[in-house]
C-alpha positions as CSV (number, residue, x, y, z in Angstrom):
1,M,-18.6,24.4,1.2
2,N,-17.5,23.5,-2.2
3,R,-14.3,21.7,-1.7
4,V,-11.7,20.3,-3.9
5,V,-12.4,16.4,-3.5
6,H,-10.2,15.2,-6.4
7,F,-7.6,16.2,-9.2
8,E,-6.5,14.7,-12.5
9,I,-3.4,14.8,-14.3
10,H,-3.5,14.6,-18.0
11,A,-0.5,13.3,-19.6
12,D,0.4,12.2,-23.1
13,D,2.6,9.3,-22.2
14,P,0.7,8.0,-18.9
15,E,3.5,5.3,-18.1
16,R,6.2,8.3,-18.4
17,A,3.8,10.7,-15.9
18,I,3.5,7.8,-13.4
19,A,7.2,7.2,-13.5
20,F,7.6,11.1,-12.7
21,Y,5.3,11.2,-9.9
22,S,6.6,8.1,-8.4
23,E,9.9,9.4,-8.2
24,A,9.4,13.0,-7.5
25,F,6.5,12.5,-4.3
26,A,6.5,8.4,-3.9
27,W,2.9,8.9,-5.2
28,T,1.3,5.3,-5.8
29,F,-0.8,4.7,-9.2
30,H,-3.6,1.7,-9.9
31,A,-5.1,1.3,-13.2
32,F,-9.0,2.0,-12.6
33,G,-10.8,-0.6,-15.0
34,E,-10.2,-2.9,-18.0
35,G,-10.1,-1.1,-21.2
36,M,-9.7,2.1,-19.7
37,E,-6.6,4.6,-20.0
38,Y,-7.2,6.0,-16.2
39,W,-5.3,5.6,-13.1
40,T,-6.1,6.5,-9.4
41,I,-3.7,8.3,-7.6
42,V,-2.8,7.9,-4.1
43,T,-0.7,10.7,-2.5
44,G,-0.4,9.9,0.9
45,P,-1.9,8.4,4.3
46,E,-5.7,8.6,4.9
47,D,-4.9,10.1,8.2
48,Q,-3.2,13.0,6.6
49,P,-4.5,16.1,5.1
50,G,-4.6,16.1,1.0
51,I,-6.7,14.7,-1.6
52,N,-6.0,11.7,-3.9
53,G,-6.4,12.1,-7.7
54,G,-6.4,10.6,-11.0
55,L,-4.3,10.2,-14.4
56,V,-5.9,10.0,-17.4
57,R,-4.5,10.1,-21.0
58,R,-4.4,13.8,-22.7
59,Q,-7.2,14.3,-24.8
60,G,-6.8,17.3,-27.6
61,G,-3.0,17.8,-27.4
62,R,-0.1,19.1,-25.4
63,P,-0.3,22.7,-23.9
64,D,1.3,25.1,-25.9
65,E,4.6,26.1,-24.1
66,G,4.1,29.6,-24.8
67,Q,0.9,30.3,-23.3
68,A,0.1,31.5,-19.7
69,V,-1.2,28.7,-17.2
70,T,-5.0,27.9,-18.6
71,A,-6.0,25.5,-15.8
72,F,-6.3,24.7,-12.2
73,V,-2.7,24.2,-10.6
74,C,-2.5,21.8,-8.1
75,T,0.1,22.3,-5.3
76,V,1.6,19.9,-3.5
77,S,3.1,20.4,0.4
78,V,6.5,19.4,0.8
79,A,8.9,19.5,3.8
80,S,11.4,21.2,1.5
81,V,10.8,23.2,-1.5
82,D,14.4,23.0,-2.2
83,E,14.6,19.1,-1.7
84,A,11.4,18.7,-3.7
85,A,12.4,21.0,-6.8
86,A,15.9,18.5,-7.3
87,R,13.7,15.7,-7.1
88,V,11.2,17.0,-9.7
89,V,14.3,18.0,-11.7
90,A,15.9,14.7,-11.3
91,A,12.6,12.9,-12.1
92,G,12.6,14.7,-15.8
93,G,11.0,17.8,-14.5
94,R,12.1,21.5,-14.6
95,I,11.6,24.6,-12.5
96,V,9.3,27.2,-14.2
97,V,9.2,29.9,-11.2
98,P,12.0,29.7,-9.0
99,K,11.5,29.6,-5.4
100,F,9.8,32.6,-3.6
101,E,8.8,33.5,-0.1
102,V,5.0,33.8,0.9
103,P,5.4,36.3,3.6
104,G,4.5,34.8,7.0
105,V,3.2,31.7,5.3
106,G,6.1,29.8,3.7
107,W,8.1,29.2,0.3
108,C,6.7,28.2,-2.9
109,C,7.9,27.3,-6.6
110,Y,6.3,26.4,-9.8
111,A,7.4,23.3,-11.9
112,K,6.5,21.5,-15.2
113,D,5.7,17.7,-15.4
114,T,7.2,15.5,-18.0
115,E,3.9,16.0,-19.7
116,G,3.9,19.9,-19.7
117,N,1.6,20.4,-16.6
118,I,2.2,23.0,-14.2
119,L,2.5,22.1,-10.3
120,G,3.2,23.8,-7.3
121,L,5.6,23.2,-4.5
122,F,4.9,24.5,-1.1
123,E,6.9,24.5,2.4
124,D,5.1,25.9,5.0
125,A,6.9,28.2,7.3
126,A,5.7,26.9,10.5
């Protein structure tokens, strides 16, 4: 099976993005190597489902605010969409698709981080 094993966040201002994700989700970041603008991201304990990722300085300019999503969207599992959305806003992001129900599954909303990237927030109904 071909599973997603890593994700990558592109940022105009890596330090600002690191501050946003650290505050909103308590993720930790580690510089990858000497002379390289790349940080590894640990999103949670190894014994819990999920994947870790990386953060890199954006190449080629910021996504156009008026365009539809033109990339994979990563969705973060959260205990409460409402509480996570409030943390996203407090950390400098914004909600772009309000909370909606996925019948029989849970609740979801979409946000933009400080770099203009879309991310999903998902609360399991179970």
